[in-house]
MDAnalysis code that builds the backbone (N, CA, C; Angstrom):
import MDAnalysis as mda
import numpy as np

u = mda.Universe.empty(216, n_residues=72, atom_resindex=np.repeat(np.arange(72), 3), trajectory=True)
u.add_TopologyAttr("name", ["N", "CA", "C"] * 72)
u.add_TopologyAttr("resid", np.arange(1, 73))
u.add_TopologyAttr("resname", ["MET", "ALA", "ARG", "THR", "THR", "ALA", "ALA", "ARG", "LYS", "THR", "GLY", "ALA", "ARG", "GLY", "ASP", "LYS", "ARG", "LEU", "ARG", "VAL", "THR", "LEU", "VAL", "ARG", "SER", "THR", "ILE", "GLY", "PHE", "ASN", "ARG", "THR", "GLN", "ALA", "ALA", "THR", "VAL", "THR", "GLY", "MET", "GLY", "LEU", "ARG", "ARG", "LEU", "ARG", "HIS", "THR", "VAL", "GLU", "LEU", "PRO", "ASP", "THR", "PRO", "GLU", "THR", "ARG", "GLY", "MET", "ILE", "HIS", "LYS", "VAL", "ARG", "HIS", "LEU", "VAL", "LEU", "VAL", "GLN", "GLU"])
u.atoms.positions = np.array([
    [-11.923, 27.097, -0.851],
    [-10.990, 26.760, -1.988],
    [-10.192, 25.606, -1.885],
    [-9.628, 25.438, -0.666],
    [-8.842, 24.093, -0.351],
    [-9.710, 22.933, -0.255],
    [-10.951, 23.000, -0.065],
    [-11.760, 21.804, -0.076],
    [-11.855, 21.212, -1.409],
    [-11.996, 22.094, -2.402],
    [-12.396, 21.765, -3.581],
    [-10.978, 21.211, -4.298],
    [-9.805, 21.565, -4.060],
    [-8.609, 21.066, -4.524],
    [-8.410, 19.744, -3.881],
    [-8.737, 19.736, -2.692],
    [-8.577, 18.296, -2.185],
    [-9.619, 17.158, -2.588],
    [-10.674, 17.706, -3.020],
    [-11.662, 16.825, -3.488],
    [-11.221, 16.523, -4.930],
    [-10.684, 17.459, -5.829],
    [-10.122, 17.047, -7.019],
    [-8.997, 16.075, -7.025],
    [-8.013, 16.327, -5.960],
    [-6.888, 15.356, -5.906],
    [-7.294, 13.955, -5.802],
    [-8.442, 13.773, -4.864],
    [-8.696, 12.149, -4.620],
    [-9.262, 11.513, -5.760],
    [-10.061, 12.203, -6.668],
    [-10.427, 11.657, -7.905],
    [-11.421, 10.581, -7.583],
    [-11.709, 9.784, -8.696],
    [-12.632, 8.736, -8.536],
    [-12.365, 7.637, -7.839],
    [-11.021, 7.284, -7.733],
    [-10.420, 6.035, -6.887],
    [-10.229, 6.477, -5.559],
    [-10.338, 7.730, -4.887],
    [-10.125, 8.351, -3.653],
    [-10.861, 7.546, -2.602],
    [-11.916, 7.162, -2.916],
    [-13.054, 6.462, -1.717],
    [-12.630, 5.112, -1.643],
    [-11.938, 4.454, -2.569],
    [-11.773, 3.047, -2.577],
    [-10.631, 2.584, -1.744],
    [-10.646, 1.445, -0.867],
    [-9.499, 0.954, -0.066],
    [-9.100, -0.317, -0.544],
    [-7.745, -0.610, -0.268],
    [-7.280, -1.822, -0.310],
    [-6.996, -2.542, 0.674],
    [-7.251, -3.938, 1.015],
    [-6.488, -4.426, 2.188],
    [-5.258, -5.323, 1.629],
    [-4.166, -4.785, 2.504],
    [-2.882, -5.492, 2.048],
    [-2.398, -6.259, 3.238],
    [-1.839, -7.449, 3.016],
    [-1.417, -8.329, 4.107],
    [-0.101, -8.663, 3.529],
    [0.697, -8.874, 4.655],
    [2.135, -9.054, 4.451],
    [2.057, -10.693, 4.767],
    [2.591, -11.537, 3.715],
    [2.520, -13.078, 3.632],
    [3.877, -13.599, 3.715],
    [4.892, -12.848, 3.318],
    [6.229, -13.352, 3.319],
    [7.198, -12.555, 4.009],
    [8.308, -13.063, 4.649],
    [9.268, -12.290, 5.360],
    [9.962, -11.248, 4.310],
    [10.516, -10.063, 4.523],
    [11.391, -9.446, 3.830],
    [12.746, -9.809, 4.040],
    [13.132, -10.715, 4.815],
    [14.353, -11.242, 5.071],
    [14.981, -11.800, 3.864],
    [16.299, -11.541, 3.280],
    [16.774, -12.167, 1.992],
    [16.306, -11.186, 0.867],
    [15.541, -10.340, 0.976],
    [15.210, -9.464, -0.211],
    [15.898, -8.079, -0.275],
    [15.920, -7.341, -1.205],
    [16.275, -6.004, -1.222],
    [16.068, -5.158, -0.087],
    [16.798, -4.390, 0.457],
    [16.583, -3.506, 1.701],
    [15.427, -2.536, 1.322],
    [15.305, -2.105, -0.045],
    [14.323, -1.144, -0.373],
    [13.049, -1.610, -0.439],
    [12.749, -2.994, -0.731],
    [11.552, -3.662, -0.541],
    [11.075, -3.746, 0.879],
    [12.138, -3.875, 1.837],
    [11.645, -3.899, 3.279],
    [11.270, -2.474, 3.612],
    [11.872, -1.371, 3.162],
    [11.399, -0.177, 3.463],
    [10.094, 0.213, 2.679],
    [9.781, -0.497, 1.752],
    [8.547, -0.347, 1.073],
    [7.433, -0.851, 1.856],
    [7.590, -2.103, 2.477],
    [6.657, -2.617, 3.193],
    [6.532, -2.148, 4.502],
    [7.492, -1.501, 5.263],
    [7.248, -0.535, 6.287],
    [6.580, 0.770, 6.017],
    [6.805, 1.235, 4.740],
    [6.255, 2.681, 4.429],
    [4.773, 2.515, 4.131],
    [4.415, 0.973, 4.030],
    [2.880, 0.825, 3.873],
    [2.338, 0.570, 5.126],
    [3.191, 0.488, 6.204],
    [2.429, 0.390, 7.667],
    [2.489, -1.126, 7.962],
    [3.103, -1.873, 7.218],
    [3.180, -3.450, 7.601],
    [4.277, -3.752, 8.571],
    [4.094, -4.493, 9.665],
    [4.875, -4.450, 10.785],
    [5.364, -6.172, 10.677],
    [4.474, -6.986, 10.742],
    [4.805, -8.289, 10.734],
    [4.255, -9.252, 9.979],
    [4.395, -10.479, 9.985],
    [3.600, -11.160, 9.059],
    [2.177, -11.578, 9.413],
    [1.319, -11.740, 8.524],
    [-0.111, -11.643, 8.542],
    [-0.614, -10.383, 9.202],
    [0.073, -9.473, 8.889],
    [-0.485, -8.119, 9.518],
    [-1.260, -7.525, 8.345],
    [-2.366, -7.111, 8.604],
    [-3.071, -6.429, 7.545],
    [-3.254, -4.989, 7.846],
    [-3.305, -4.095, 6.583],
    [-3.662, -2.506, 6.809],
    [-4.411, -2.321, 5.561],
    [-5.088, -1.172, 5.803],
    [-6.190, -0.661, 4.755],
    [-5.427, 0.479, 4.306],
    [-5.169, 0.628, 2.906],
    [-4.671, 1.489, 2.351],
    [-5.384, 2.161, 1.128],
    [-5.473, 3.680, 0.885],
    [-6.311, 4.326, -0.263],
    [-5.898, 3.744, -1.537],
    [-6.652, 3.542, -2.276],
    [-6.425, 2.970, -3.927],
    [-6.053, 4.279, -4.757],
    [-4.731, 4.459, -4.686],
    [-4.075, 5.689, -5.339],
    [-3.114, 5.071, -6.322],
    [-2.562, 5.600, -7.058],
    [-1.689, 5.141, -8.066],
    [-0.169, 4.921, -7.205],
    [-0.016, 5.926, -6.405],
    [1.116, 5.654, -5.200],
    [1.108, 4.180, -4.627],
    [0.014, 3.989, -4.190],
    [-0.109, 2.644, -3.183],
    [0.057, 1.719, -4.137],
    [-0.361, 1.628, -5.572],
    [-0.286, 0.649, -6.408],
    [0.976, 0.428, -6.782],
    [1.900, 1.640, -6.953],
    [3.166, 1.383, -7.229],
    [3.918, 0.608, -6.257],
    [3.690, 0.930, -5.092],
    [4.242, 0.137, -3.723],
    [3.750, -1.177, -3.760],
    [2.558, -1.505, -3.806],
    [2.226, -2.832, -4.087],
    [3.110, -3.463, -5.095],
    [3.187, -2.898, -6.511],
    [3.519, -3.809, -7.452],
    [5.347, -3.918, -7.179],
    [5.659, -3.210, -6.326],
    [7.294, -3.470, -6.055],
    [7.508, -4.567, -5.194],
    [6.466, -4.747, -4.302],
    [6.514, -5.986, -3.362],
    [5.536, -6.951, -3.469],
    [4.873, -7.384, -4.594],
    [3.726, -8.089, -4.977],
    [4.120, -9.416, -4.557],
    [5.288, -9.880, -4.376],
    [5.714, -11.165, -4.212],
    [5.740, -11.325, -2.694],
    [5.580, -10.365, -2.003],
    [5.529, -10.330, -0.441],
    [4.082, -10.299, -0.003],
    [3.182, -9.498, -0.576],
    [1.939, -9.197, -0.077],
    [0.836, -9.790, -0.588],
    [-0.448, -9.888, 0.060],
    [-1.491, -10.296, -0.538],
    [-2.567, -9.084, -0.708],
    [-3.110, -8.973, -1.779],
    [-4.050, -7.718, -1.973],
    [-5.535, -8.015, -2.086],
    [-6.239, -7.533, -1.600],
    [-7.949, -7.645, -1.470],
    [-8.407, -6.179, -1.796],
    [-9.266, -6.236, -2.561],
    [-10.006, -5.081, -2.947],
    [-11.347, -4.800, -2.207],
])
């Protein structure tokens, strides 16, 4: 039963991945934006991570869209 629930939660967008790259420093911006960048797993400039394409991830990207580059 747990497998079916997990499969439903991922939905149609669950298998897609987004490549997010930090292209601007968080220095001089709001601390919550720096925390968002850290929460996405980005550690330094030009660092790239792959994240699942979920509404939560899209919201984080939207918050720091001026600091990151997104590739689908």
